[in-house]
N, C-alpha and C positions, 0 to 999 in steps of 0.2 A: 752823393751825386757825382763827385769827381771820379771815383772808381768805376761807376756805371758808365759814364760818358767815355772814359778812356778805353774800357773794354769794348764798348760798342764801336768806337772809332777804329780801333785796331782790327776788329772783326770785319768791318765793311770797307776800309780804306783800300783803294787801288794802288797805293804807293808801295813800291818795293824798297825804296830808300828815300833819304831826305838830304837836301842840301840846305844848310842853315847858315844865314848870314848874320853878322853882328859888327858893331862898331867898337873899336878898341884903340884908345889913344889917337883919335882923329883919323883912323884908317878903317876901311871896310875889309873884313875878312870873311871867308867862307870855309865850311867844313862839311864833308860828306859822311853820313852815317847810315848804317842799315836800319837802325832803330833809334828812336828818340829816348835817351835815358830819362828815367823818372825825375831825376834832379833838374832836368831842363823843362819840365812841365809844371805849371802853376795853376792852381784853382783861382778863378776870378769871377766877377759878377758884373753884368752890364748895368749901366745906370738905370734908374727907374724910368727915365724918359725913353729908354730903349728896351723896356720890358722887364728889366731886372733879372734876366735869365742867367743861370750859372753857366760858366764857360771855362775852357781850358786854353791857356796861352803857352806858347813856347817862350820861355824867359831864361836866359843864361845869366847867371850871377857874375860879378866882377872876377871872382876867383876862377871860375870855369873859363871865362874868356882869356884870362892871363895864362892859365895852364895850356889851353889850346894853342895860343900864339907861341909861348916859350918852348913848348914841346915840338913845334913844327907841324902839328896836326892840321892847323888852319892855314889856308893860303891867303896872302894879302892880295887884294884886288886893286887897291889904290886909295885915294883920299875920299873923304866924306862927300865931296862934290858929286861922286858917282851916283849918289842917291837923290840928287836934286834934278828932277826933270819936270818942267812946267806941266801942269794938269794931272800929274800922277803923284800918288802918295809914295812914301819910301818903300813900302812893300812891293808895289807895282814896279817901281824903278829897279828894285833888286831882281824881281822876276825877269824884267826886260834885259838887264845886264847879263844875267846867267844864261838866258835863252840865246841871246845874240853871241855870247862867248862860245856856246855849244854849236854854233853854226846853224841855228834854227831861226825861224821867223817868229817873233813874239806878237801875239794878238791878245789884247785884254779880253778875257772871257769870264764866264761864270760856270764853268763845267764843274759839277759836284765832285768832291774828292773820292767818292765811291765809284765814279765812272772812270776817271783817269788821273794820273799825276799831272803836274804842270808842264813837264817835258819828258821826253823819252831819251834815254842814253843807253846805248848798247842793248836795246831790247828791254830795258827796265824802266818802269814808271817812277819818276822822281818828283817828290813834292818839294817845292821851294818855299822856305819860310825865313823871314827876317825876324830877328830877336824882337819879341813883343807881339808877334802875330798870333791871331786866334787860330787854334787848331780845330775846335768845334765848340758847339754850345748846346744847351738843353733844348732850345726851340728847334734847332736843326734836327737833333736826334729824334725828338717826338714827332716832327713832321715826316721824317724819313721812315720811321717805324710804321706810321699810319699808311705809308705807301708800300709797305712790305719790304723795306730795305733794313733788314735786321739779321 
């Protein structure tokens, strides 16, 4: 199921690139990549209360985070308090942080990833993901395929 979801996601995603955030040693970092490496994608499953659907998460291991920071590929944004905004989860706080830093207005939305990225930078659609975020799931894929998004 993982390979099928990943292939479907890559086929329909409107993203040209990805900006991934993560916490390392009490600081928030971000890295921009054209593609998400397979080693950053993990198979997971929703709880039975949430339907038990198979899903894919962006999950950076400790060694990957350390390498990104030590190599200078990741940019430090500040302390962990940046991800603490009342009424927003950490992923939404990350999206807002990056969007505002890009000089754009952030609006919490639910635009599907096959329509547009989270922000546009230099004419490219950028998907914003904080470590641990869901990339897609089986339910979304099945519903989208029924709508002809395949």
